[in-house]
ZAROTOR-80271 format. One line per 4 residues: number of its first residue (from 0); their letters; for each residue x, y, z of C-alpha. Coordinates in steps of 0.2 Angstrom, whole numbers, always signed. Example, Ala and Ser with C-alpha at 12.3 -4.5 7.8 and 13.67 -1.06 7.14 Angstrom:
// ZAROTOR-80271
0> as> +62,-22,+39 ~ +68,-5,+36
// end
This chain:
// ZAROTOR-80271
0> mkim> -1,+1,+1 ~ +4,+18,-2 ~ -1,+29,+13 ~ -2,+47,+14
4> vtgg> +1,+53,+32 ~ -4,+71,+36 ~ +4,+80,+50 ~ +17,+66,+51
8> agfi> +30,+77,+59 ~ +20,+80,+73 ~ +18,+72,+91 ~ +6,+57,+86
12> gsnl> +10,+57,+67 ~ +29,+54,+69 ~ +25,+40,+82 ~ +14,+33,+70
16> llhl> +25,+34,+55 ~ +39,+25,+65 ~ +27,+11,+71 ~ +19,+9,+53
20> hety> +35,+9,+43 ~ +43,-6,+55 ~ +26,-15,+55 ~ +24,-15,+36
24> pkys> +38,-18,+27 ~ +30,-18,+10 ~ +21,-1,+12 ~ +28,+16,+7
28> flnv> +23,+32,+15 ~ +22,+51,+11 ~ +22,+62,+26 ~ +13,+80,+22
32> dklt> +17,+92,+35 ~ +18,+111,+35 ~ +31,+110,+48 ~ +22,+123,+61
36> yasd> +31,+127,+78 ~ +23,+110,+84 ~ +33,+99,+70 ~ +49,+92,+72
40> ltfl> +57,+82,+57 ~ +72,+77,+69 ~ +59,+63,+77 ~ +59,+54,+60
44> kple> +78,+53,+58 ~ +77,+34,+57 ~ +67,+35,+40 ~ +78,+47,+31
48> dspr> +87,+36,+21 ~ +71,+24,+19 ~ +67,+22,+0 ~ +50,+18,+7
52> yafs> +48,+35,+15 ~ +46,+53,+8 ~ +42,+70,+16 ~ +34,+85,+7
56> ktdi> +32,+102,+16 ~ +13,+106,+11 ~ -1,+116,+19 ~ -16,+107,+17
60> tdra> -25,+122,+17 ~ -17,+126,-2 ~ -30,+116,-12 ~ -19,+115,-27
64> avkk> -4,+109,-18 ~ -16,+95,-10 ~ -22,+91,-27 ~ -5,+89,-34
68> lvee> +1,+78,-21 ~ -13,+66,-22 ~ -11,+65,-40 ~ +8,+61,-40
72> fapd> +9,+51,-24 ~ -7,+41,-29 ~ -11,+35,-12 ~ -22,+20,-7
76> gvih> -25,+27,+9 ~ -25,+43,+20 ~ -22,+45,+38 ~ -26,+61,+42
80> laae> -19,+69,+58 ~ -13,+87,+53 ~ -22,+99,+65 ~ -20,+114,+75
84> shvd> -22,+107,+92 ~ -18,+119,+107 ~ -35,+124,+115 ~ -26,+139,+123
88> nsik> -19,+145,+105 ~ -38,+142,+98 ~ -44,+155,+111 ~ -31,+168,+108
92> gpep> -35,+166,+90 ~ -47,+154,+82 ~ -45,+158,+62 ~ -29,+145,+60
96> fvmt> -40,+131,+68 ~ -55,+134,+56 ~ -43,+135,+41 ~ -32,+120,+44
100> nvvg> -45,+108,+54 ~ -60,+112,+43 ~ -54,+119,+26 ~ -40,+109,+26
104> tfnl> -50,+92,+30 ~ -61,+97,+15 ~ -47,+100,+3 ~ -39,+82,+7
108> leec> -58,+74,+5 ~ -62,+82,-10 ~ -44,+79,-20 ~ -46,+62,-13
112> rnfw> -63,+58,-18 ~ -59,+66,-37 ~ -43,+56,-39 ~ -49,+40,-33
116> nksd> -66,+40,-42 ~ -55,+41,-58 ~ -44,+25,-53 ~ -46,+8,-61
120> kafs> -49,+1,-43 ~ -65,+1,-35 ~ -69,+17,-25 ~ -73,+7,-9
124> efrf> -54,+0,-10 ~ -47,+16,-5 ~ -49,+22,+13 ~ -47,+38,+22
128> hhvs> -44,+38,+41 ~ -48,+54,+51 ~ -41,+56,+68 ~ -49,+66,+79
132> tdev> -52,+69,+99 ~ -63,+67,+113 ~ -65,+85,+115 ~ -79,+85,+103
136> ygsl> -91,+78,+115 ~ -89,+94,+128 ~ -87,+90,+146 ~ -94,+76,+157
140> gaeg> -99,+78,+175 ~ -91,+67,+189 ~ -98,+51,+181 ~ -101,+43,+164
144> lfse> -91,+40,+148 ~ -90,+45,+131 ~ -96,+32,+118 ~ -97,+34,+99
148> ttpy> -116,+38,+101 ~ -112,+53,+113 ~ -120,+69,+106 ~ -106,+83,+101
152> apns> -106,+98,+112 ~ -88,+107,+108 ~ -84,+121,+120 ~ -69,+128,+114
156> pysa> -64,+134,+96 ~ -52,+120,+93 ~ -66,+106,+99 ~ -79,+115,+87
160> skas> -65,+115,+72 ~ -62,+96,+75 ~ -80,+92,+77 ~ -83,+103,+61
164> sdfm> -71,+90,+52 ~ -78,+74,+59 ~ -95,+80,+52 ~ -88,+84,+34
168> vray> -79,+66,+34 ~ -95,+59,+39 ~ -105,+68,+24 ~ -92,+62,+12
172> hhty> -96,+44,+17 ~ -115,+46,+17 ~ -116,+57,+2 ~ -102,+50,-10
176> gmnv> -99,+34,-3 ~ -80,+36,+3 ~ -73,+22,+12 ~ -70,+33,+29
180> vttn> -66,+29,+47 ~ -65,+41,+62 ~ -55,+38,+78 ~ -58,+50,+93
184> csnn> -44,+48,+105 ~ -42,+54,+124 ~ -26,+64,+129 ~ -10,+57,+123
188> ygph> +6,+56,+132 ~ +24,+50,+127 ~ +39,+55,+118 ~ +38,+69,+104
192> qhde> +25,+80,+111 ~ +26,+98,+111 ~ +33,+108,+125 ~ +16,+118,+127
196> klip> +6,+102,+132 ~ +4,+99,+152 ~ +15,+85,+154 ~ +31,+92,+144
200> tvir> +27,+110,+153 ~ +27,+101,+170 ~ +42,+91,+167 ~ +51,+108,+159
204> talq> +47,+120,+172 ~ +52,+108,+184 ~ +69,+104,+179 ~ +72,+123,+177
208> kksi> +66,+126,+195 ~ +51,+137,+191 ~ +34,+137,+195 ~ +24,+124,+189
212> pvyg> +7,+131,+184 ~ -9,+121,+187 ~ -25,+128,+181 ~ -39,+133,+194
216> kgen> -37,+121,+207 ~ -31,+107,+197 ~ -48,+96,+198 ~ -52,+94,+180
220> vrdw> -49,+76,+174 ~ -42,+68,+159 ~ -41,+50,+152 ~ -23,+48,+148
224> lfvk> -18,+36,+133 ~ +0,+32,+129 ~ +4,+37,+112 ~ +12,+20,+107
228> dhcr> -6,+11,+111 ~ -14,+26,+102 ~ -4,+22,+87 ~ -8,+3,+86
232> aidm> -27,+8,+88 ~ -25,+19,+72 ~ -16,+4,+64 ~ -30,-8,+68
236> vfhe> -45,+4,+63 ~ -36,+9,+46 ~ -34,-9,+42 ~ -49,-16,+50
240> gktg> -62,-4,+54 ~ -79,-5,+47 ~ -82,+9,+33 ~ -92,+24,+40
244> etyn> -88,+19,+58 ~ -81,+29,+71 ~ -71,+21,+86 ~ -66,+30,+102
248> vggr> -48,+26,+109 ~ -45,+28,+127 ~ -33,+23,+141 ~ -46,+19,+154
252> newm> -34,+29,+164 ~ -42,+44,+173 ~ -30,+57,+183 ~ -36,+73,+191
256> niel> -22,+86,+184 ~ -16,+91,+201 ~ -13,+72,+205 ~ -5,+69,+189
260> vrai> +6,+84,+192 ~ +12,+77,+208 ~ +15,+59,+200 ~ +27,+67,+188
264> cdel> +36,+77,+201 ~ +37,+60,+211 ~ +47,+54,+196 ~ +58,+67,+195
268> ntlk> +62,+66,+213 ~ +67,+47,+210 ~ +76,+50,+194 ~ +85,+67,+196
272> gegp> +86,+68,+216 ~ +73,+76,+227 ~ +69,+94,+221 ~ +69,+112,+228
276> dgdy> +66,+110,+247 ~ +66,+91,+245 ~ +53,+89,+234 ~ +47,+96,+216
280> knli> +30,+96,+222 ~ +35,+113,+230 ~ +36,+120,+214 ~ +17,+118,+211
284> sfvt> +7,+135,+209 ~ -10,+137,+204 ~ -16,+150,+190 ~ -31,+157,+183
288> drpg> -41,+144,+174 ~ -44,+142,+156 ~ -59,+150,+150 ~ -73,+136,+146
292> hdlr> -61,+123,+155 ~ -71,+106,+153 ~ -71,+98,+169 ~ -68,+80,+164
296> yaid> -66,+68,+148 ~ -66,+50,+149 ~ -67,+37,+135 ~ -78,+21,+133
300> atki> -67,+10,+122 ~ -78,-5,+122 ~ -81,-4,+104 ~ -64,-4,+98
304> esel> -61,-17,+111 ~ -75,-29,+106 ~ -74,-26,+88 ~ -56,-26,+83
308> kwqn> -49,-34,+99 ~ -38,-19,+103 ~ -31,-19,+119 ~ -23,-4,+130
312> tqdf> -6,-11,+136 ~ +0,+3,+145 ~ +7,+2,+162 ~ +4,+20,+167
316> rrdl> +18,+23,+179 ~ +31,+13,+168 ~ +26,+23,+153 ~ +26,+40,+162
320> retv> +43,+36,+169 ~ +49,+33,+151 ~ +40,+49,+146 ~ +49,+59,+159
324> qwyi> +66,+52,+154 ~ +63,+56,+136 ~ +62,+74,+141 ~ +76,+75,+153
328> rkyg> +87,+69,+139 ~ +78,+81,+127 ~ +81,+97,+139 ~ +98,+91,+143
332> f> +96,+89,+162
// end
């Protein structure tokens, strides 16, 4: 197969390309990435000399460029991860989120549809896999889980833009018969994540002996999924998922933000020696909460577990330690 991966120089995309390249030795890959501040091609150095890997610096909001790429590479499938994803940035300036996440997704869908319709192969043999987020479902109370049938209720410009792209993908299946699948994942963690996200921020500021910022009282809850488990899920859904279906991917691993921050500090105390005044937790400070901050996300992964036999293999403490160790090396501490 020839697979186009958008956003392949980002956090999840780079981990996914490394996984797929190793798993499928007869596949070839085109990494399409605009190379924004959140992208880093050094993550993909192991693939640089591979004849089965190519990179194109392309903005998916450029319709003509997308058309040219699709026609020249002639993909059998697209795994679409390219997106603006930082909620705080979407609050400060929502336009890039609408352009990349909504318009960019439309450009990919339309140019793939046009190209695949002209192919000698059946339209149904091609696949478009859209990677989305649990944030499209809005906020949960203290109980309950997001399932594939949970009504959408996005509360930030970021989640609204992702909800819009989800609906566009759904429409291309029901209107044009495109072979699509969608995955909505919970919060990922692991190597390659950009510094602005919660876990890297905690590690970086702690190592610098600066205040560790925690929104509000730190009571917001997230379901944490190790990125390598997420990559295995994307792999399974792309190859085995039923056309037109959505699969939620979660870690069954809920942590209140403040407890997660404390767990990271404990790892740093173990790996680097006790922090300031005997404990890195002494650096924790509470800051003004994010506008519209969703209280809790949690995923019901029953569908992907039962239909595709995917299992979350993470040992959270082990994988959190691996993540902390990776950032210690990255930051040179």
